[in-house]
C-alpha positions as CSV (number, residue, x, y, z in Angstrom):
1,X,84.7,58.1,53.6
2,X,82.2,60.6,55.1
3,X,81.9,61.8,58.7
4,X,79.0,59.3,59.4
5,X,81.2,56.3,58.3
6,X,84.1,57.6,60.3
7,X,82.0,57.9,63.5
8,X,81.1,54.2,63.2
9,X,84.7,53.1,63.3
10,X,86.3,51.7,66.4
11,X,88.6,54.1,68.2
12,X,92.4,54.1,68.0
13,X,94.3,55.4,71.0
14,X,97.6,56.9,69.7
15,X,100.2,59.1,71.2
16,X,101.3,62.4,69.8
17,X,104.6,60.8,68.7
18,X,102.6,58.0,67.1
19,X,100.5,60.5,65.2
20,X,103.5,62.3,63.8
21,X,105.1,59.0,62.8
22,X,102.0,57.8,61.1
23,X,101.4,61.1,59.3
24,X,105.0,60.9,58.0
25,X,104.7,57.3,56.9
26,X,101.3,57.8,55.2
27,X,99.5,55.6,57.7
28,X,96.9,58.3,58.3
29,X,94.0,57.8,56.0
30,X,92.2,61.0,56.9
31,X,92.9,63.9,59.2
32,X,91.6,67.4,59.8
33,X,93.3,70.0,61.9
34,X,91.0,72.5,63.6
35,X,93.0,75.3,65.2
36,X,92.3,75.6,68.9
37,X,90.7,72.1,69.0
38,X,93.1,69.5,67.7
39,X,93.2,66.8,65.1
40,X,90.6,64.2,64.1
41,X,90.7,61.5,61.5
42,X,91.3,57.9,60.6
43,X,94.5,55.8,60.8
44,X,95.5,52.4,59.6
45,X,95.6,50.1,62.6
46,X,96.8,46.6,63.4
47,X,98.4,44.0,61.2
48,X,100.6,45.6,58.5
49,X,99.3,43.2,55.9
50,X,95.6,43.6,56.8
51,X,95.3,46.8,58.7
52,X,91.9,48.2,59.6
53,X,90.6,51.8,59.6
54,X,90.2,53.3,63.1
55,X,89.2,56.8,64.1
56,X,91.2,59.0,66.4
57,X,91.0,62.3,68.1
58,X,93.8,64.3,69.6
59,X,93.3,67.5,71.5
60,X,95.3,70.7,71.3
61,X,96.2,70.2,75.0
62,X,97.9,66.9,74.1
63,X,99.9,68.5,71.4
64,X,101.0,71.4,73.7
65,X,102.1,68.8,76.4
66,X,104.3,66.9,73.9
67,X,108.0,67.1,74.6
68,X,109.1,68.4,71.3
69,X,112.7,69.1,72.5
70,X,113.1,65.3,72.9
71,X,112.0,64.6,69.3
72,X,114.8,65.0,66.8
73,X,112.2,65.4,64.0
74,X,111.4,68.9,65.3
75,X,115.1,70.0,65.5
76,X,115.2,70.7,61.8
77,X,113.9,74.0,60.5
78,X,113.7,76.1,57.3
79,X,116.5,78.4,56.3
80,X,117.0,81.2,53.8
81,X,120.7,80.1,53.6
82,X,122.3,76.9,52.5
83,X,124.9,76.5,55.2
84,X,122.4,76.0,58.1
85,X,120.5,73.5,55.9
86,X,123.8,71.5,55.4
87,X,124.4,71.6,59.1
88,X,121.0,70.0,59.7
89,X,121.7,67.3,57.3
90,X,125.2,66.5,58.4
91,X,124.2,66.7,62.1
92,X,121.3,64.3,61.6
93,X,121.5,60.7,62.9
94,X,121.9,59.0,59.5
95,X,125.2,60.9,59.1
96,X,126.6,59.8,62.5
97,X,128.1,56.6,61.2
98,X,131.1,56.2,59.0
99,X,130.1,54.7,55.7
100,X,131.4,55.2,52.1
101,X,128.3,57.2,51.1
102,X,128.5,59.4,54.2
103,X,132.2,60.0,53.7
104,X,131.5,61.0,50.1
105,X,128.8,63.4,51.3
106,X,131.2,65.0,53.8
107,X,133.8,65.5,51.0
108,X,131.1,67.2,48.9
109,X,130.3,69.5,51.8
110,X,134.0,70.4,52.1
111,X,134.2,71.1,48.4
112,X,131.2,73.5,48.8
113,X,132.8,75.1,51.8
114,X,136.2,75.6,50.1
115,X,134.6,77.0,46.9
116,X,137.1,75.2,44.7
117,X,138.1,71.6,44.2
118,X,141.7,72.7,43.4
119,X,144.6,72.4,45.9
120,X,146.4,75.4,47.1
121,X,149.6,76.4,45.2
122,X,152.7,74.7,46.7
123,X,154.1,78.0,48.0
124,X,150.9,78.9,49.9
125,X,150.5,75.4,51.2
126,X,154.1,75.3,52.5
127,X,153.6,78.7,54.2
128,X,150.3,77.5,55.8
129,X,152.2,74.4,57.1
130,X,154.6,76.7,58.9
131,X,151.7,78.7,60.4
132,X,150.2,75.5,61.8
133,X,153.6,74.3,63.0
134,X,154.0,77.5,64.9
135,X,150.5,77.2,66.3
136,X,151.2,73.6,67.5
137,X,154.5,74.8,69.1
138,X,152.7,77.8,70.8
139,X,154.8,80.2,68.8
140,X,151.8,82.1,67.5
141,X,148.3,82.7,68.8
142,X,145.1,81.2,67.4
143,X,143.7,84.6,66.2
144,X,146.9,85.5,64.4
145,X,147.1,82.0,62.9
146,X,143.6,82.4,61.4
147,X,144.6,85.8,59.9
148,X,147.7,84.3,58.4
149,X,145.9,81.4,56.9
150,X,143.3,83.7,55.4
151,X,146.1,85.8,53.8
152,X,147.7,82.8,52.2
153,X,144.5,81.3,50.7
154,X,144.0,81.6,47.0
155,X,141.3,84.1,46.0
156,X,139.2,81.3,44.5
157,X,138.9,79.6,47.8
158,X,136.1,81.0,49.9
159,X,135.3,80.5,53.5
160,X,138.9,80.1,54.6
161,X,138.1,82.1,57.7
162,X,135.4,79.9,59.2
163,X,137.2,76.7,58.1
164,X,140.4,78.0,59.8
165,X,138.5,79.0,62.9
166,X,137.3,75.4,63.1
167,X,140.7,73.9,62.5
168,X,142.9,76.1,64.8
169,X,141.3,74.9,68.1
170,X,141.5,71.3,67.0
171,X,145.3,71.8,66.4
172,X,146.0,73.6,69.6
173,X,144.0,71.1,71.6
174,X,145.8,68.2,70.0
175,X,142.7,66.7,68.4
176,X,144.1,67.3,64.9
177,X,147.7,67.1,63.7
178,X,149.0,70.0,61.6
179,X,149.4,67.8,58.5
180,X,145.8,66.6,58.7
181,X,144.7,70.2,59.3
182,X,146.5,71.5,56.2
183,X,145.0,68.6,54.2
184,X,141.5,69.6,55.2
185,X,142.2,73.3,54.3
186,X,144.3,73.1,51.2
187,X,144.3,69.7,49.5
188,X,141.9,68.4,46.9
189,X,141.5,65.1,48.7
190,X,141.4,64.6,52.5
191,X,144.2,62.4,53.9
192,X,142.8,59.0,54.9
193,X,144.3,59.3,58.4
194,X,141.8,61.9,59.3
195,X,138.9,60.1,61.0
196,X,135.3,60.4,59.9
197,X,134.2,61.9,63.2
198,X,136.9,64.6,63.0
199,X,135.9,65.6,59.5
200,X,132.3,65.8,60.5
201,X,133.1,67.8,63.6
202,X,135.2,70.4,61.7
203,X,132.5,70.8,59.0
204,X,129.7,71.3,61.6
205,X,131.9,73.9,63.3
206,X,132.8,75.8,60.1
207,X,129.5,75.8,58.2
208,X,127.3,78.0,60.4
209,X,129.5,81.0,59.6
210,X,130.1,80.2,56.0
211,X,128.7,81.8,52.9
212,X,127.8,79.3,50.1
213,X,125.7,80.9,47.3
214,X,122.8,78.8,46.2
215,X,123.7,79.3,42.5
216,X,127.2,77.9,43.2
217,X,125.7,74.8,44.9
218,X,123.3,74.2,42.0
219,X,126.1,74.6,39.5
220,X,128.0,71.9,41.3
221,X,124.9,69.7,41.4
222,X,124.6,70.2,37.6
223,X,128.2,69.3,37.0
224,X,127.7,66.1,38.9
225,X,124.7,64.9,37.0
226,X,125.5,61.4,35.8
227,X,126.1,61.0,32.1
228,X,125.4,58.0,29.9
229,X,129.0,57.0,30.4
230,X,128.7,57.3,34.2
231,X,125.6,55.0,34.1
232,X,127.5,52.5,31.9
233,X,130.3,52.4,34.4
234,X,127.8,51.9,37.2
235,X,126.1,49.0,35.3
236,X,129.4,47.3,34.7
237,X,131.0,47.8,38.2
238,X,128.0,48.2,40.5
239,X,129.7,51.2,42.1
240,X,127.1,53.8,43.0
241,X,129.8,56.4,43.4
242,X,130.0,56.4,39.6
243,X,126.5,58.1,39.7
244,X,127.7,60.7,42.2
245,X,125.3,59.5,44.9
246,X,127.0,62.0,47.3
247,X,124.5,64.6,45.9
248,X,122.0,63.2,48.4
249,X,123.5,65.7,50.8
250,X,122.6,68.7,48.6
251,X,119.2,67.3,47.6
252,X,118.2,67.1,51.3
253,X,119.6,70.5,52.0
254,X,117.6,72.0,49.2
255,X,114.5,70.5,50.9
256,X,115.2,72.6,54.0
257,X,115.5,75.9,52.2
258,X,112.7,78.4,51.9
259,X,110.8,77.9,48.6
260,X,113.0,78.9,45.8
261,X,112.4,78.5,42.0
262,X,116.1,77.7,41.5
263,X,116.0,74.8,44.0
264,X,112.8,73.5,42.5
265,X,114.3,73.5,39.0
266,X,117.5,71.8,40.2
267,X,115.5,69.0,41.9
268,X,113.3,68.6,38.8
269,X,116.5,68.2,36.7
270,X,117.6,65.2,38.8
271,X,114.2,63.6,38.5
272,X,114.1,64.1,34.7
273,X,117.5,62.5,34.5
274,X,116.0,59.3,35.9
275,X,117.4,57.0,33.2
276,X,121.0,57.8,34.3
277,X,120.4,58.0,38.0
278,X,120.5,55.6,40.9
279,X,116.9,54.9,42.0
280,X,117.5,56.0,45.6
281,X,118.8,59.4,44.4
282,X,115.6,59.9,42.4
283,X,113.5,59.0,45.4
284,X,115.4,61.6,47.5
285,X,115.0,64.2,44.8
286,X,111.2,63.6,44.7
287,X,110.9,63.8,48.4
288,X,112.9,67.0,48.4
289,X,110.8,68.5,45.6
290,X,107.7,68.0,47.7
291,X,109.3,69.5,50.8
292,X,110.6,72.5,48.9
293,X,106.8,73.3,48.5
294,X,107.1,75.0,45.2
295,X,103.6,74.6,43.7
296,X,104.8,74.3,40.1
297,X,106.1,70.9,41.2
298,X,102.5,69.6,41.2
299,X,102.1,70.0,37.5
300,X,105.5,68.3,37.0
301,X,104.8,65.3,39.2
302,X,101.3,64.4,38.1
303,X,102.2,63.4,34.5
304,X,105.0,61.1,35.8
305,X,102.4,58.8,37.4
306,X,101.5,57.1,34.2
307,X,105.0,57.0,32.7
308,X,106.4,53.4,32.9
309,X,109.9,54.4,34.0
310,X,108.5,56.2,37.0
311,X,106.2,53.5,38.2
312,X,108.7,52.4,40.8
313,X,108.5,55.9,42.3
314,X,104.7,56.0,42.6
315,X,104.7,56.0,46.4
316,X,107.3,58.8,46.6
317,X,105.4,60.9,44.0
318,X,102.1,60.5,45.8
319,X,103.7,61.3,49.1
320,X,105.2,64.5,47.6
321,X,101.9,65.5,46.1
322,X,100.1,64.9,49.4
323,X,102.5,67.2,51.2
324,X,102.2,69.9,48.5
325,X,98.4,69.8,48.2
326,X,97.3,69.3,51.8
327,X,95.8,72.2,53.8
328,X,93.8,71.9,57.0
329,X,92.6,68.6,55.7
330,X,95.0,65.9,54.5
331,X,94.9,65.0,50.8
332,X,95.6,61.3,50.9
333,X,97.0,59.0,48.3
334,X,94.7,57.5,45.6
335,X,92.7,54.6,46.9
336,X,90.5,53.2,44.2
337,X,91.1,55.6,41.3
338,X,94.0,55.5,38.9
339,X,96.7,57.8,40.4
340,X,97.1,60.3,37.6
341,X,93.3,60.7,37.2
342,X,92.9,61.1,41.0
343,X,95.6,63.8,41.3
344,X,94.4,65.6,38.3
345,X,91.0,66.0,39.9
346,X,92.7,67.1,43.2
347,X,94.7,69.8,41.3
348,X,91.5,71.4,40.0
349,X,90.4,72.1,43.5
350,X,93.6,73.7,44.7
351,X,94.3,77.5,45.2
352,X,95.1,79.4,42.1
353,X,97.3,82.3,43.4
354,X,100.2,82.8,45.7
355,X,98.3,84.5,48.5
356,X,95.6,81.8,48.5
357,X,98.3,79.1,48.6
358,X,100.0,80.8,51.6
359,X,96.7,80.9,53.6
360,X,96.1,77.3,52.6
361,X,99.5,76.2,53.9
362,X,99.3,78.3,57.0
363,X,96.5,76.0,58.2
364,X,98.1,72.7,57.0
365,X,98.1,69.5,58.9
366,X,101.8,69.4,58.1
367,X,103.7,71.6,60.7
368,X,106.6,72.0,58.2
369,X,104.3,73.9,55.9
370,X,103.1,76.1,58.7
371,X,106.7,76.7,59.6
372,X,107.4,78.0,56.1
373,X,104.5,80.3,56.4
374,X,105.7,81.5,59.8
375,X,109.1,82.3,58.3
376,X,107.4,84.5,55.6
377,X,104.8,86.1,57.8
378,X,106.1,89.6,57.2
379,X,105.3,89.3,53.5
380,X,101.5,88.9,54.3
381,X,100.5,91.9,56.4
382,X,96.9,91.4,55.6
383,X,96.7,87.9,57.0
384,X,96.0,89.0,60.6
385,X,94.0,85.9,61.6
386,X,96.6,83.6,60.2
387,X,99.3,85.5,62.0
388,X,97.6,85.1,65.3
389,X,97.1,81.4,64.8
390,X,100.7,80.8,63.7
391,X,102.0,82.8,66.8
392,X,99.9,80.4,68.9
393,X,100.7,77.2,67.0
394,X,100.7,74.0,68.9
395,X,104.2,73.2,67.6
396,X,106.9,75.3,69.4
397,X,109.2,75.8,66.4
398,X,106.3,77.3,64.4
399,X,105.2,79.5,67.2
400,X,108.7,80.8,67.8
401,X,109.3,81.5,64.1
402,X,106.0,83.4,63.8
403,X,106.9,85.6,66.7
404,X,110.1,86.5,65.0
405,X,112.2,84.9,67.8
406,X,115.4,82.8,67.5
407,X,114.9,79.3,69.0
């Protein structure tokens, strides 16, 4: 569709929220972002079965007036560390309700936080129980209790300090019994009597101050890769837990990290293990691979488009490619061409070096890519024009990051 054809289309009057929602759901057929001006393009409009193309135009002023603080979609950022990414995932609305998959994901987060799946030795656990009993009876102070618990923890158990700092107030305020607290801290499995909301609250409190090495998280992800035996068990019982579906937590968290070759490789490994995976886990991994924004993923995803076992993931693959490839102008999904042929042609027009890619992404229609560029602005001292634009971006979280401020 050329500009002349676009001009002849009937107009669509959409809100800023409507634009972001349509861009995310791939209902935008064409869009171009012009810094200082706004966005123009074409959206699918009307009946979902027989939508029609309509042109739209949104000004920069409209984007600046949008109440981003009321839109949860803009509360998630990009982090150099895994714990903040885990907090974003656990704190998101899909994790608010108690379900078996959500409970399993919280337990995976607790395992990452503790650094070891093993329980504390009996002597250490008993001594920790006495510390928490003294705390509940007001026979010791919270700061001293934290110090004592840290001294009792096995060397293999990391992050005892932030986890204890989260548990101690819950015990002193009566929100958590001492036996439940010791279960969260020292046991392999959390006692059933601890409510889902309490577990989630403790983790959200402890994770921001935790240190979880990316390599350790990826090692755990690799350990939980389903085997042929796991898949056979899933086939016979229908229990998705046999395929370690709780890894969804980590896959989503990897999507929220700054681009890292280790994260890209870990996500690719899940996708390549498709024959033994639950289909939803593969879809999450494909989405996360796109959002990680590692450009090597383009060459990995395109060949999958004509492989029979990946046909059910065609939509997810194209959405990931669209995100990876789009600059100031959206690269839409294939329309009339065969998908692999189309994306192969697209790949030939893309930047060929890291600096060119960064500049390409700094103008992207996807604010998430501009945010990544804003976070790495100090690595591109020569990109003065791009720096100025990022510091005056229409999306506040991008603007704040580019100015080196903390939101």
